[in-house]
C-alpha positions in Angstrom: 0.2 0.0 0.0 1.4 3.4 -0.9 1.8 5.7 2.0 4.2 8.4 0.8 2.2 11.6 -0.6 4.1 13.0 -3.6 4.2 16.8 -4.7 1.3 17.6 -7.1 -0.3 14.2 -6.3 2.4 12.6 -8.9 2.0 8.7 -8.9 4.8 6.7 -7.6 5.7 5.1 -10.9 5.2 8.5 -12.9 7.9 10.6 -14.4 8.1 14.4 -14.0 7.3 16.6 -17.2 10.2 15.7 -19.8 11.1 18.1 -22.1 14.1 18.1 -24.9 14.9 21.4 -26.8 17.3 20.5 -29.6 19.9 23.0 -31.3 19.7 25.1 -28.1 23.2 26.7 -28.6 24.7 27.9 -31.9 28.1 26.6 -32.2 28.1 22.9 -31.1 27.3 20.2 -33.7 24.7 19.0 -31.2 23.1 20.7 -28.2 19.9 19.9 -26.1 18.3 21.5 -23.3 16.9 18.8 -21.2 14.3 19.3 -18.5 13.1 16.7 -16.1 10.5 18.6 -13.8 12.7 21.5 -12.1 16.0 20.0 -13.4 17.4 21.7 -16.3 20.7 20.7 -17.7 22.3 22.1 -21.0 24.1 19.2 -23.0 26.5 19.7 -25.9 28.2 17.7 -28.1 31.7 19.1 -29.5 33.8 17.3 -32.1 37.6 17.2 -32.5 38.9 15.4 -35.7 41.6 13.4 -33.8 41.8 10.6 -31.4 42.9 11.1 -27.8 46.7 11.6 -27.1 46.7 8.6 -24.7 45.4 6.3 -27.5 47.8 3.8 -29.4 49.2 5.1 -32.7 47.7 1.6 -34.1 44.2 2.0 -32.3 41.8 3.2 -35.0 39.0 3.7 -32.9 37.2 7.1 -32.1 36.2 8.1 -28.5 33.5 9.7 -26.8 34.0 11.3 -23.4 32.0 13.6 -21.1 32.3 16.7 -18.6 29.9 17.6 -15.8 29.5 20.6 -14.0 26.9 22.7 -11.9 26.5 26.2 -12.2 27.0 28.4 -9.1 23.5 29.3 -8.8 21.8 25.6 -10.0 21.4 24.9 -6.2 19.4 26.7 -3.5 22.9 27.8 -2.1 25.7 28.9 -4.3 28.0 26.1 -5.3 31.7 27.1 -6.1 32.9 26.5 -9.5 35.5 23.7 -9.9 38.4 25.6 -11.6 41.5 23.9 -10.4 40.2 20.5 -8.9 37.1 18.3 -9.8 35.5 17.1 -7.0 35.0 13.1 -6.5 31.2 13.4 -6.9 31.8 15.4 -10.5 34.5 12.9 -11.5 32.2 10.1 -10.8 29.3 11.7 -12.7 31.6 12.4 -15.5 32.6 8.7 -16.1 29.3 7.6 -15.8 28.1 9.9 -18.7 31.0 8.9 -20.6 30.6 5.1 -20.0 27.0 5.4 -21.1 27.9 7.3 -24.4 30.4 4.9 -25.4 28.1 1.8 -24.6 25.6 3.2 -27.3 28.3 3.5 -30.2 30.6 1.5 -32.3 33.9 3.4 -31.7 35.4 1.6 -34.9 33.0 3.5 -37.1 34.4 6.8 -36.0 38.0 6.4 -36.4 40.0 9.7 -35.4 37.1 11.5 -34.2 36.9 12.5 -30.2 33.4 13.7 -29.3 32.9 15.5 -25.8 29.6 15.5 -24.3 29.3 18.5 -21.8 26.7 18.6 -19.2 26.1 21.9 -17.7 23.3 21.9 -14.8 21.7 25.2 -14.8 19.1 24.1 -12.4 19.2 21.1 -10.0 16.1 19.5 -8.4 17.3 15.5 -8.2 18.4 13.6 -11.0 20.9 15.6 -12.8 23.1 12.6 -13.8 20.4 10.7 -15.6 18.9 13.9 -17.1 22.6 14.6 -18.6 22.6 11.2 -20.0 19.3 11.4 -21.7 20.1 14.9 -23.1 23.7 13.9 -23.8 22.4 11.0 -25.9 20.3 13.3 -28.1 23.2 15.9 -28.5 25.5 13.0 -29.6 22.8 11.8 -32.0 22.7 15.2 -33.7 26.2 15.7 -33.8 26.8 12.3 -35.4 23.9 12.8 -38.0 25.9 16.1 -39.0 29.0 14.3 -39.4 27.4 12.0 -41.7 26.2 14.8 -43.9 29.6 16.8 -44.0 31.1 13.4 -44.9 33.3 13.1 -41.7 31.8 9.8 -40.9 31.2 7.0 -43.6 28.5 5.0 -41.5 26.5 5.7 -38.4 28.4 4.6 -35.3 25.5 4.6 -33.1 24.3 0.9 -32.0 20.8 1.9 -30.3 19.5 4.6 -28.1 20.0 4.7 -24.3 18.2 6.5 -21.4 18.5 6.7 -17.9 16.3 7.4 -14.7 16.6 7.8 -11.0 14.7 5.7 -8.5 14.3 5.1 -4.8 12.6 4.1 -2.1 11.1 6.3 1.2 10.3 3.9 3.7 8.6 0.9 1.7 7.4 3.0 -1.1 9.3 3.1 -4.4 9.4 6.2 -6.0 10.3 7.0 -9.7 12.4 9.9 -10.9 13.2 11.5 -7.7 13.4 15.4 -7.0 15.7 16.8 -4.7 13.5 16.3 -1.6 12.6 12.9 -2.2 16.2 12.0 -2.9 17.5 13.6 0.4 15.1 11.3 2.3 15.4 8.1 0.3 16.6 5.1 2.2 17.3 3.4 -1.1 18.8 5.4 -4.2 19.4 4.1 -7.4 20.3 5.2 -11.0 19.6 2.8 -14.1 21.0 3.3 -17.7 19.6 0.8 -20.2 19.7 0.6 -24.1 16.7 0.6 -26.0 16.5 -3.1 -26.2 16.7 -3.5 -22.5 20.5 -4.0 -22.1 22.2 -3.0 -18.9 24.8 -0.1 -19.1 24.7 0.8 -15.4 22.6 0.0 -12.5 23.6 1.8 -9.3 21.5 1.1 -6.1 22.5 1.8 -2.5 20.9 1.6 0.7 21.4 4.9 2.8 20.1 2.9 6.0 18.2 -0.3 6.4 18.8 -3.2 4.0 16.2 -4.0 1.7 15.0 -7.2 0.0 16.1 -8.5 -3.6 12.4 -8.6 -4.3 12.4 -4.6 -3.9 15.5 -4.3 -6.1 13.8 -6.4 -8.7 10.8 -4.1 -8.5 12.8 -0.9 -8.7 14.6 -2.1 -11.8 11.2 -3.4 -13.5 9.8 0.1 -13.1 12.9 1.9 -14.3 13.0 -0.3 -17.3 9.4 0.7 -18.2 10.3 4.5 -17.6 13.2 4.2 -19.8 11.2 2.9 -22.5 8.6 5.8 -22.0 11.7 8.3 -22.4 13.0 6.7 -25.5 9.4 7.1 -27.0 9.9 10.8 -26.2 13.3 10.9 -28.1 11.3 10.0 -31.2 8.7 12.6 -30.8 11.7 15.2 -30.6 
């Protein structure tokens, strides 16, 4: 039985309002403003026609990487810019976004090309990393389509779409797409990243207090999977 009452009477398995605005900035080959409720992130895909310096000379793959940042006024108290040193949280999120982007492309089909996904959070209300992955994928997709049009790529390296969502538990209630207040009170916190076909890219789930049952983890994953299918349907609409 559901006991937790959400803002605006949102159902426990209901996504916040999601909106993607493509071509949001002028210069990046791909740019998307992604909105999950009051969480807003500008994601861009910038292209460098060379492979990373660390890659071996005989390695003909391309690369996709990511950077993530919170604007100082993105949260209710000002957060300092990370100019000289990236925090552990930021580094973790950047790696998650980068891994997720690489999971949906065939790097061998984009030789000598590096694409950087930048996720800049302009307003944070929970779920910034999952919103960044969704917007980042669409920015990546747009950039690749333009590279194909320009003849910089011979074939499309995208294997299939990916999407991500947060989900957690307050007491024994499972809540999808947590906002900040819900996330700060959750006893279980999860982030799920899946491909369109349902393959797992990342499934992070942590108990913040009392341990929980495997059956509850299965339910978390099932609800998140349905939500990810819904998000990918929204991709098609934009």
